[in-house]
N, C-alpha and C positions, 0 to 999 in steps of 0.2 A: 972783125966781128962788129955787127951792128950794135949800137948802144942800146937798142931796144931789146936785145937778148938778155940784158940784165933785169928787165922788167917782166914780172911774172904775176899772172892773175891767179888768185886762190879762191876756191869755193869749198865749203865744208858742209857735210851732213852729220848731224848728231841726234841723240835721243833725248835732248833737253837743252836748256838755255845756257849752261855754263859748264866748263871743265871742273873736275874734282867732285861734282855731284852727279854728273852725267857723262856718258861715253861719246867720244867722237866715233862715228861709224866709218866715214870715208872722207877723202879730200881729193880735189883735183888741182893740178898746177898746169898752167898753160903759158907758153912764152908769148909775150906781146909782139916781139920781133918776127916770130914765125908761129902762128897759132896751130900749125900741124904738130908742133912739138909739145908733148904733154906727158904728165905722170899721174897715174891713178893710184892712190893709197887707200887700201881697205884694211882696217885694223881690228883685231879681236878686242872684245870689251875688257876694260880694266876694272870695272865694277860688276858686282853680281846682280845688279838691277837692270831690267830691260828699259828703264827710263819712262818717258811719257809716250803713251800709245800713239797719239796724234803725230808726234815728231817722227816716230818710226814709220808710220804710214806714209809720210811725205817721202822718205828715202826708199820705201818699198823693200827694206831689208829687215827681216825678223831677227830677234835676239839670238835665236837658235842658229840661223844662217851666219850671223856675225861671229859666232864662236868658232867657226871654221876658218876665219880670216887669219892672216899672219900676225905674229906678236908685234905690238907697237914698236919695240926696239928695232926689229928687223925692217919694218916699213919706214920708220922715221930716218934711220941711217941710210936706207936706199934713196929716200927722197932728198936728203941733204947731199948725197953723192951726185944725184942727177942734177941738182941745182949747181953744184960746183963745176961739173962738166959743161953744163949749158953756159954758164957765165964766165968760164975761163978762170975761175977762182975769184972774180970780182964780186963785191957785195951786191946781192940781189935787191931789187926794189919791188916790194909787194903791193898789189892793188886788189881791191875786192869791191863787190857790190855793197857789202856791209861788214867792214872790218871789226866793228864792235862785237859781232858774233864770230865770224870766221877766224879773225886774228887771235882771239883769246884761246880757242882750241889749238890752233897751229902753234902758238907760242908755248903754251903749257906742254903739249906733247913733245915739241922740239927739246925744251929744257929737260923734261923728265926722262925722255927716252933716247935722245941723241946727244945730250950734254950741252947744247947751245942752239940758238936760233941763228941761222946764217944771215938773216936779214936784219938782225939787231933788234931794235925796240919799237919800230914803227911800221905802219902800213898806210896806204892812201886809199881814199874812197872815190870811186869813179864818178858817182853822182855829184859829189861836191865840185870836182874839176869841171864837169859839164855845166853845172848850175852857174859857176863863176864865169865860164866862157860865154854863157848866154846872158849874163847879168840878171839872172833870176834866182837869187839865193834860196828861195823857198820851194823851187821846182827841181827836186833832185832825182826825179824818176823819168824825165823825158828821154834820156839817153837809151833807155831799155828797148825802145822801138828800133834801134840800130843793130840789135843782135841779129846775126844771120843764122846761127845754130839755135835750134829750138831749146827753150828752157825746160828740161825734163826732170830735174833733181838728180840726174846722174852728175856728180861733181865735175867731171871733165867736160861734159856737154855744157854745163852752166858756166864754167870758167872760160871755155872757148867762146861762147856767145858773148860773154862780158869782154873778153880780149878783142873780139871783132869790133864791138861797139867802142871800146877804148881807142883802138886804132883809128876809127872814123873820127872820133873827137880830136885826137891828136893831129890828124891830117887837116881838120877844119881850123886848127890852130897854127897851121903852117909847118908842122913837124914832118919831115920825110921819114918814112918807115925803113928805108934802106940805109939811113945814116948811122 
């Protein structure tokens, strides 16, 4: 198994800025080792509020449509099983465009609905890795032009584009993707 199969890019869509006060709508997981491998999680709301209208508009999913999604318990358990199968039971390493947003929802929903977060307590930010690689610590967005898949706010599309860009960054750093 490629060591990069343990590396997963996460993207989250939500109806507000933080879990507990707002609902996660959906999330995408994409394998860095093989970006064709993905998981789409769409979860029913846990709060009776539709959240912030502008946040919902970004996702394109109405509160009414979200109510038809599967229960978070079902989705989060399926996601953690997908991760375990992908990684062969090894601890996954999560990456995100913005873990300050994505990770907080993922972590909260994992602990609340699946009992634990299979990735532990941390995630890595793609922009910081690339900024360090280029020795430009204040330019954390240049990497986004390396996405191949269009950024659509479908969480799998967005995670896949981010995984493609991360692969490019890692290759620039001399990391073979088949290792």
